[in-house]
N, CA, C and O of each residue as an XYZ file, in Angstrom:
668
protein
N     110.107     86.445    107.426
C     110.160     86.737    109.318
C     110.188     85.115    109.694
O     110.604     84.546    110.704
N     109.711     84.711    108.740
C     109.898     82.697    109.494
C     111.073     81.887    109.609
O     111.781     81.479    108.688
N     111.208     81.694    110.865
C     112.103     80.809    111.664
C     112.058     79.919    112.869
O     111.486     80.088    113.946
N     112.585     79.215    112.557
C     112.510     78.326    113.817
C     111.871     79.007    115.297
O     110.967     78.618    116.036
N     112.554     79.902    115.339
C     112.220     81.209    116.785
C     110.465     82.076    117.014
O     109.885     82.540    117.996
N     110.163     81.964    115.729
C     109.026     82.856    115.271
C     107.816     82.852    115.857
O     106.890     82.161    115.432
N     107.720     83.697    116.977
C     106.527     83.905    117.891
C     105.994     85.530    117.771
O     106.121     86.480    116.999
N     105.251     85.169    119.177
C     104.311     86.560    119.076
C     105.455     87.213    119.679
O     105.733     88.376    119.387
N     106.226     86.444    120.613
C     106.359     87.699    121.825
C     107.890     88.384    121.302
O     108.250     89.490    121.704
N     108.664     87.601    120.409
C     109.707     88.124    119.597
C     109.662     89.074    118.047
O     110.451     89.634    117.286
N     108.353     88.846    118.168
C     107.935     90.335    117.066
C     106.724     90.496    117.698
O     105.809     89.714    117.955
N     106.925     91.810    117.922
C     105.435     92.572    118.496
C     105.360     92.889    117.716
O     106.171     92.783    116.795
N     103.905     93.664    117.722
C     102.611     92.985    117.021
C     103.069     94.786    115.764
O     102.597     95.067    114.663
N     104.105     95.566    116.615
C     103.396     96.796    115.607
C     105.437     96.798    114.818
O     105.997     97.743    114.262
N     106.037     95.318    115.118
C     106.952     95.038    113.983
C     105.900     94.103    112.717
O     106.290     94.173    111.551
N     104.723     93.342    112.994
C     104.407     92.396    111.649
C     103.492     93.550    110.987
O     103.065     94.701    111.081
N     103.520     92.501    110.339
C     102.150     93.581    108.828
C     100.759     93.126    109.787
O     100.414     92.206    110.528
N     100.285     94.267    109.307
C      98.791     94.326    110.387
C      97.750     92.941    110.026
O      97.174     92.175    110.799
N      97.784     92.987    108.500
C      97.081     91.731    107.930
C      97.455     90.543    108.397
O      96.636     89.916    109.068
N      98.718     90.003    108.156
C     100.042     89.258    108.324
C      99.831     88.852    109.999
O     100.394     87.810    110.334
N      98.817     89.833    111.418
C      99.090     89.441    112.433
C      97.709     88.967    112.306
O      97.448     87.899    112.859
N      96.650     89.665    111.584
C      95.801     89.572    112.484
C      94.805     87.564    111.667
O      93.754     87.070    112.073
N      95.823     86.970    110.435
C      95.476     86.319    110.277
C      95.963     85.092    110.807
O      95.581     83.934    110.639
N      97.577     85.956    111.988
C      98.046     84.842    112.799
C      97.295     84.259    114.246
O      97.397     83.180    114.830
N      96.510     85.479    114.530
C      95.616     86.045    115.380
C      94.202     84.822    115.191
O      93.714     84.129    116.084
N      93.845     84.873    113.868
C      92.297     83.597    113.651
C      93.727     82.737    113.650
O      94.315     82.842    114.726
N      93.958     82.454    113.313
C      94.383     80.992    112.737
C      94.488     80.393    114.719
O      94.169     79.262    115.085
N      94.866     81.217    115.412
C      95.000     80.411    116.332
C      93.871     80.275    117.389
O      93.423     79.239    117.882
N      93.458     81.772    117.659
C      91.622     82.096    118.051
C      90.913     80.654    117.698
O      90.712     79.820    118.581
N      90.680     80.515    116.808
C      89.894     79.618    116.294
C      90.326     78.017    116.368
O      89.859     77.012    116.904
N      91.776     78.408    115.319
C      92.885     76.959    115.081
C      91.616     75.523    115.013
O      90.993     75.608    113.955
N      91.081     74.134    116.001
C      90.642     73.151    114.651
C      89.443     73.352    115.421
O      88.898     72.255    115.542
N      88.692     74.389    116.080
C      87.573     73.773    116.316
C      86.694     74.806    115.430
O      86.335     75.701    116.196
N      86.477     74.910    114.853
C      85.760     75.839    113.303
C      85.276     74.699    112.927
O      85.545     73.567    112.525
N      84.045     75.798    113.356
C      82.645     74.594    112.491
C      82.394     73.219    113.687
O      81.998     72.078    113.449
N      82.775     73.814    114.947
C      82.184     72.529    115.902
C      81.040     73.184    116.246
O      80.513     72.555    117.163
N      80.652     73.771    116.065
C      78.850     74.390    116.751
C      78.213     74.367    116.257
O      77.155     74.654    116.816
N      78.147     74.121    115.166
C      77.258     73.788    113.709
C      77.181     71.550    113.912
O      76.231     70.770    113.835
N      78.468     71.360    114.136
C      78.210     69.300    114.056
C      77.716     69.392    115.023
O      76.555     69.020    114.850
N      78.003     69.934    116.937
C      77.222     69.782    117.890
C      75.927     70.656    118.051
O      75.982     71.385    119.041
N      75.218     70.717    117.596
C      74.043     71.375    116.751
C      73.139     70.545    115.731
O      71.930     70.325    115.799
N      73.903     70.216    114.933
C      73.167     69.144    113.758
C      73.474     67.079    114.560
O      73.188     66.057    113.937
N      74.081     67.129    115.969
C      74.003     66.179    116.220
C      72.965     65.974    117.235
O      72.206     65.027    117.444
N      73.099     66.910    117.711
C      71.873     67.322    119.635
C      70.464     67.994    118.987
O      69.491     67.973    119.740
N      70.343     68.385    118.106
C      69.103     68.982    117.949
C      68.331     67.525    117.498
O      67.759     67.059    118.484
N      68.227     67.022    116.774
C      67.339     65.358    116.577
C      66.872     64.590    117.412
O      65.827     64.020    117.727
N      68.806     64.823    117.940
C      67.859     63.496    119.496
C      67.049     64.855    120.392
O      66.764     64.411    121.504
N      66.779     65.745    120.314
C      66.084     67.237    121.792
C      64.982     67.211    120.668
O      64.088     67.701    121.357
N      64.559     67.061    119.800
C      63.324     67.220    118.903
C      63.022     65.653    118.711
O      62.163     65.795    117.841
N      63.085     64.569    118.849
C      63.062     62.933    119.144
C      62.437     62.926    120.741
O      61.634     62.122    121.216
N      62.966     63.885    121.282
C      62.641     63.481    122.541
C      60.918     64.708    123.031
O      59.916     64.480    123.708
N      61.334     65.763    122.349
C      59.620     66.125    122.795
C      59.225     65.422    121.969
O      58.690     64.552    122.657
N      59.032     65.035    120.609
C      57.679     64.068    119.770
C      57.176     62.866    121.183
O      56.068     62.386    121.424
N      58.667     62.662    121.988
C      58.433     60.960    123.034
C      57.005     61.852    123.740
O      55.854     61.442    123.890
N      57.337     62.593    123.928
C      57.250     63.415    124.934
C      55.246     63.771    124.933
O      54.408     63.691    125.831
N      55.154     64.165    123.444
C      54.029     65.387    123.948
C      53.896     63.883    123.176
O      54.111     64.557    124.184
N      53.777     62.594    122.492
C      52.907     61.082    122.480
C      52.728     61.010    123.726
O      51.503     61.007    123.853
N      53.000     60.975    124.312
C      53.033     61.123    126.052
C      52.006     61.729    126.528
O      50.995     61.066    126.759
N      52.023     62.619    126.689
C      51.326     63.668    127.035
C      49.232     63.358    126.725
O      48.146     63.467    127.295
N      49.809     62.978    125.549
C      48.102     62.739    124.313
C      47.793     61.214    124.810
O      46.958     61.354    125.703
N      47.932     60.523    124.732
C      47.815     59.147    124.940
C      47.383     59.279    126.576
O      46.183     59.067    126.746
N      48.321     59.664    128.101
C      47.937     59.757    129.264
C      46.023     61.030    129.143
O      45.171     60.910    130.023
N      45.840     61.973    128.013
C      45.143     62.516    127.940
C      43.663     61.559    127.837
O      42.773     61.287    128.643
N      43.902     61.256    126.538
C      42.702     60.453    125.818
C      41.847     59.551    126.794
O      40.629     59.447    126.938
N      43.358     58.683    127.667
C      42.824     57.753    129.002
C      42.108     58.420    129.535
O      40.981     57.927    129.574
N      42.192     59.337    129.989
C      41.338     60.199    131.724
C      39.992     60.305    130.804
O      38.925     59.864    131.231
N      40.103     60.921    129.502
C      39.147     61.564    128.548
C      38.062     60.442    128.692
O      37.014     60.499    129.335
N      38.402     59.733    128.178
C      37.814     57.866    128.044
C      37.141     57.242    129.651
O      36.312     56.337    129.748
N      37.733     57.975    130.741
C      38.151     57.155    131.838
C      36.467     57.623    131.791
O      35.479     56.979    131.439
N      36.654     59.432    132.452
C      34.932     60.520    132.744
C      34.370     59.433    131.278
O      33.733     58.381    131.330
N      34.635     59.811    130.662
C      33.495     59.680    129.937
C      32.434     58.289    130.723
O      31.379     58.340    131.356
N      33.275     57.196    130.325
C      32.438     55.606    130.599
C      31.536     55.808    132.196
O      30.464     55.283    132.496
N      32.854     57.247    133.489
C      32.071     56.996    134.476
C      30.454     57.895    134.234
O      29.441     57.701    134.905
N      30.573     58.666    133.344
C      29.304     59.985    133.572
C      28.517     59.127    132.623
O      27.373     59.570    132.524
N      28.691     58.220    132.001
C      27.987     57.569    131.056
C      27.596     56.354    132.115
O      26.382     56.352    132.320
N      28.099     55.623    132.628
C      27.439     54.765    133.971
C      26.017     55.805    134.601
O      24.796     55.921    134.494
N      27.400     56.495    135.407
C      25.931     57.631    135.672
C      24.398     57.775    135.457
O      23.297     57.613    135.982
N      24.833     58.049    134.713
C      24.012     58.449    133.591
C      22.564     57.600    133.906
O      21.489     57.780    134.479
N      23.488     56.253    132.917
C      22.288     55.470    132.445
C      21.228     54.763    134.372
O      20.111     54.282    134.563
N      22.704     55.195    135.544
C      22.096     54.365    136.327
C      20.782     55.232    137.070
O      20.088     54.375    137.617
N      20.209     56.548    137.284
C      19.842     56.899    137.285
C      18.438     57.357    135.929
O      17.753     58.344    135.661
N      18.619     55.936    135.399
C      17.765     56.054    133.960
C      16.128     55.728    135.310
O      16.290     55.597    136.523
N      14.468     55.669    134.447
C      13.736     54.611    134.887
C      13.750     53.362    134.449
O      13.667     52.440    135.261
N      13.886     53.066    132.736
C      14.625     51.855    131.877
C      14.905     51.668    131.834
O      15.798     52.271    132.428
N      15.478     50.361    131.184
C      16.776     49.634    130.422
C      17.081     51.130    129.199
O      18.031     51.914    129.215
N      15.279     51.076    127.754
C      15.830     51.871    126.745
C      17.151     52.601    127.643
O      18.382     52.605    127.675
N      15.595     53.384    128.545
C      16.206     54.905    128.528
C      17.374     54.988    128.906
O      18.135     55.633    128.185
N      17.917     54.358    130.173
C      19.104     54.362    130.682
C      20.598     54.134    129.502
O      21.783     54.172    129.834
N      20.067     53.916    128.183
C      21.001     52.835    127.287
C      20.499     54.133    126.342
O      21.635     54.540    126.100
N      20.175     54.484    126.078
C      20.044     56.627    125.150
C      20.417     57.451    125.474
O      21.030     58.189    124.703
N      20.187     57.856    127.214
C      20.881     58.863    127.596
C      22.488     58.231    128.464
O      23.048     59.008    129.236
N      22.957     57.116    128.279
C      24.338     56.765    128.750
C      25.591     57.113    127.485
O      26.755     57.499    127.373
N      24.277     56.615    126.584
C      25.063     56.987    125.141
C      25.936     57.956    124.588
O      27.104     57.919    124.199
N      24.498     59.398    124.700
C      24.197     60.621    124.871
C      24.896     61.519    125.420
O      25.526     62.347    124.761
N      24.880     61.475    126.863
C      25.665     61.762    128.001
C      27.300     61.429    127.692
O      28.217     62.237    127.540
N      27.326     60.250    127.662
C      29.046     59.874    126.823
C      29.942     60.816    126.403
O      30.867     61.484    126.865
N      28.975     60.534    124.688
C      29.508     61.406    123.569
C      29.667     63.181    123.893
O      30.660     63.891    123.733
N      28.137     63.591    124.457
C      28.792     64.584    125.052
C      30.281     64.901    125.213
O      31.158     65.556    124.649
N      30.031     63.675    126.828
C      31.167     64.125    127.589
C      32.943     64.142    126.126
O      33.978     64.707    126.476
N      32.878     63.706    125.238
C      34.005     62.923    124.547
C      33.998     64.581    123.096
O      34.715     64.805    122.121
N      32.823     65.335    123.710
C      33.383     66.186    122.795
C      34.118     67.098    122.898
O      34.286     67.754    123.926
N      35.006     67.371    121.165
C      36.201     68.512    121.787
C      37.526     68.012    122.101
O      38.511     68.743    121.993
N      37.620     66.557    122.561
C      39.499     65.483    123.193
C      39.427     65.452    121.502
O      38.789     65.939    120.568
N      40.691     64.403    121.824
C      41.316     64.336    120.908
C      41.286     62.854    120.281
O      42.094     62.395    119.475
N      39.622     61.903    121.111
C      39.784     61.021    121.667
C      38.658     60.233    120.255
O      37.483     59.978    120.521
N      39.401     59.859    118.441
C      38.644     60.361    117.658
C      37.839     58.389    117.654
O      38.074     57.349    118.270
N      36.817     58.861    116.515
C      36.079     57.273    116.182
C      35.366     56.953    117.664
O      35.568     55.824    118.111
N      34.483     57.941    118.515
C      34.808     56.470    119.781
C      33.163     56.188    118.988
O      32.411     56.515    118.070
N      33.446     54.930    120.715
C      32.106     54.320    120.734
C      31.322     53.239    121.686
O      31.755     52.091    121.779
N      30.365     53.585    122.258
C      29.573     53.870    123.458
C      28.962     52.796    123.623
O      28.059     52.397    122.888
N      29.357     52.273    124.519
C      28.488     50.375    125.274
C      28.184     50.549    126.502
O      28.997     50.419    127.417
N      26.828     50.902    126.667
C      26.218     50.590    128.365
C      25.048     49.368    128.336
O      24.325     48.975    127.420
N      25.170     48.982    129.611
C      24.189     47.564    130.191
C      23.657     47.886    131.341
O      24.223     47.791    132.430
N      22.516     48.290    131.136
C      21.697     48.842    131.676
C      20.720     47.444    131.363
O      19.916     47.383    130.432
N      20.948     46.480    132.232
C      20.056     45.610    131.793
C      19.334     44.832    133.594
O      18.642     43.837    133.805
N      19.974     45.949    134.605
C      19.883     45.645    135.744
C      18.540     46.415    135.898
O      17.597     46.062    136.607
N      18.621     47.743    134.963
C      17.588     48.565    135.620
C      15.009     47.560    135.400
O      13.814     47.735    135.635
N      15.567     47.094    135.088
C      14.717     45.712    134.681
C      14.344     45.223    135.802
O      13.155     44.908    135.858
N      15.185     44.998    137.026
C      14.986     44.140    138.184
C      13.475     44.842    139.101
O      12.755     45.804    138.835
N      13.461     44.067    139.985
C      12.267     44.642    141.211
C      12.950     45.892    141.447
O      14.047     46.225    141.000
N      12.227     46.503    142.153
C      12.466     48.129    142.657
C      12.925     47.359    144.622
O      11.939     46.995    145.262
N      14.179     47.226    145.243
C      14.284     46.405    145.751
C      15.488     45.582    146.230
O      15.724     45.199    147.376
N      16.141     45.408    145.195
C      16.878     44.875    144.182
C      17.685     45.479    144.159
O      17.426     46.682    144.176
N      19.392     45.005    144.099
C      20.395     45.958    144.363
C      20.396     45.141    143.034
O      19.797     44.116    142.709
N      21.807     46.441    141.982
C      22.290     46.012    140.322
C      23.517     46.949    140.548
O      24.134     47.277    141.561
N      23.654     47.297    139.067
C      24.264     47.945    138.481
C      24.217     48.007    137.091
O      23.754     47.037    136.491
N      24.707     49.207    136.328
C      25.401     50.048    135.431
C      26.733     49.400    134.958
O      27.661     48.869    135.568
N      26.390     49.729    133.168
C      27.902     50.030    133.315
C      28.061     50.552    131.743
O      27.326     50.361    130.775
N      29.063     51.142    131.846
C      29.763     51.911    130.418
C      30.851     51.513    129.797
O      31.692     51.305    130.671
N      31.348     51.265    128.606
C      32.495     51.224    128.293
C      32.360     52.181    127.099
O      31.391     52.371    126.364
N      33.714     52.794    127.096
C      33.813     53.131    126.076
C      35.506     53.295    125.072
O      36.671     53.338    125.466
N      34.985     53.342    123.889
C      36.294     53.206    122.959
C      36.606     53.659    122.049
O      35.866     53.644    121.066
N      37.758     54.203    122.030
C      37.760     55.955    120.846
C      39.411     54.854    120.379
O      39.747     53.720    120.720
N      40.044     55.863    119.514
C      41.853     55.949    118.851
C      41.995     56.724    118.813
O      41.142     57.485    118.355
N      43.178     57.157    119.259
C      44.100     57.870    119.320
C      44.493     58.479    118.155
O      43.468     58.362    117.482
N      45.094     58.911    117.635
C      46.607     59.309    116.529
C      47.572     59.842    116.776
O      47.567     60.848    117.487
N      48.437     59.442    116.378
C      50.505     59.452    116.852
C      50.822     59.412    115.790
O      51.978     59.093    115.513
N      49.770     59.769    114.681
C      51.107     60.104    112.994
C      51.836     60.591    112.524
O      52.817     60.325    111.830
N      50.887     62.195    113.281
C      51.234     63.145    112.998
C      52.975     64.051    114.004
O      53.283     65.231    114.167
N      53.532     62.978    114.345
C      54.384     63.496    115.234
C      55.874     62.357    114.528
O      57.054     62.162    114.820
N      55.427     62.134    114.060
C      56.447     61.266    113.247
C      57.464     60.638    113.687
O      58.644     60.606    113.338
N      56.986     60.233    114.342
C      57.922     59.761    115.843
C      58.407     58.003    115.492
O      57.947     57.167    116.269
N      59.277     57.525    114.387
C      60.157     56.837    114.027
C      60.005     54.916    115.285
O      60.381     54.617    116.418
N      59.246     54.163    114.138
C      58.641     53.083    115.582
C      57.322     52.801    116.867
O      56.774     51.957    117.577
N      57.385     54.748    116.338
C      55.879     54.440    117.287
C      54.197     54.261    116.142
O      54.064     54.798    115.042
N      53.561     53.725    116.567
C      52.166     53.946    115.748
C      51.406     54.939    115.672
O      51.270     55.925    116.396
N      50.748     54.496    114.417
C      50.347     56.274    113.617
C      48.517     55.626    114.675
O      47.900     56.354    115.452
N      48.250     54.633    114.431
C      46.789     54.889    115.825
C      47.307     53.846    117.023
O      47.908     52.781    117.163
N      46.526     55.104    117.932
C      46.549     53.549    119.267
C      45.045     53.554    119.877
O      44.486     54.602    120.200
N      44.647     52.701    119.961
C      42.726     52.287    121.059
C      43.039     52.717    121.545
O      44.223     53.043    121.455
N      42.304     53.076    122.435
C      41.614     53.100    124.037
C      40.741     52.582    124.395
O      39.928     52.283    123.522
N      40.400     52.174    125.885
C      39.510     51.225    126.073
C      39.800     52.188    127.864
O      40.770     52.687    128.435
N      37.636     51.934    128.295
C      37.523     51.807    129.339
C      36.528     51.893    130.024
O      35.836     52.845    129.665
N      36.109     51.324    130.880
C      35.282     50.568    131.603
C      34.243     51.297    132.728
O      33.667     52.079    131.971
N      34.001     51.390    133.270
C      32.818     51.863    134.473
C      31.441     51.440    135.113
O      30.479     51.450    134.345
N      31.234     51.086    136.360
C      30.005     51.155    136.458
C      29.952     51.560    137.601
O      30.890     52.049    138.230
N      28.626     51.359    138.050
C      27.492     52.328    138.664
C      26.638     52.079    139.783
O      25.795     52.872    139.363
N      26.257     51.769    140.572
C      25.450     51.073    141.086
C      23.834     51.571    141.426
O      23.712     52.720    141.852
N      23.050     51.044    141.314
C      21.843     51.422    141.153
C      21.293     51.477    142.734
O      21.795     50.922    143.712
N      20.012     52.385    142.669
C      19.750     52.688    143.211
C      18.233     51.642    144.570
O      17.126     51.684    144.034
N      18.217     51.211    145.383
C      17.396     50.057    145.004
C      15.928     50.746    145.555
O      15.017     49.930    145.698
N      15.695     51.809    145.795
C      14.282     51.478    146.639
C      14.174     53.107    145.483
O      14.056     54.288    145.811
N      14.264     52.544    144.294
C      13.847     54.471    143.293
C      12.982     53.167    142.565
O      13.185     51.955    142.624
N      11.775     54.085    141.749
C      11.278     53.327    140.713
C      11.185     53.258    139.644
O      11.085     54.363    139.112
N      11.157     52.072    138.699
C      12.107     51.994    137.186
C      10.410     51.280    137.221
O       9.629     50.964    138.119
N      10.394     51.255    136.030
C       9.945     51.231    134.632
C      10.269     49.842    133.901
O      11.474     49.615    134.016
N       9.603     48.833    133.185
C       9.477     47.416    132.112
C       9.929     48.706    130.597
O      10.007     48.295    129.439
């Protein structure tokens, strides 16, 4: 059956042995493309996983930066409505930490400056709050990305110049 003119057209299907015809059909169908899907998946899948991990890291960073900024604004505002310096610092830190609870911000440190509350009534001033915390990225397993990133935010709030204050 083998010869220089051996083709499917010269030997119709009913003349060939069923097994030989099946092998001929499979070899032409798959040819040199056998295993190409596995190779493509092996090349593309790690790249897709890396892109997803980098996107997750970026999302996590932006979320913690927004949480830290919100906490700093709330702490500064809470300190500005206090009636004394000590109360302003205590209230600002307590409210700032409460704002950060339940977020990905680990090891938060809140510094409140309420020294302008000691000024006499009628004078203007402001309070400020600074929030520092860290973001863990080590669980994403991205080569070249740091395991921990430090985030820092600051906010200011003006004092009501005619509000009663205590020393």
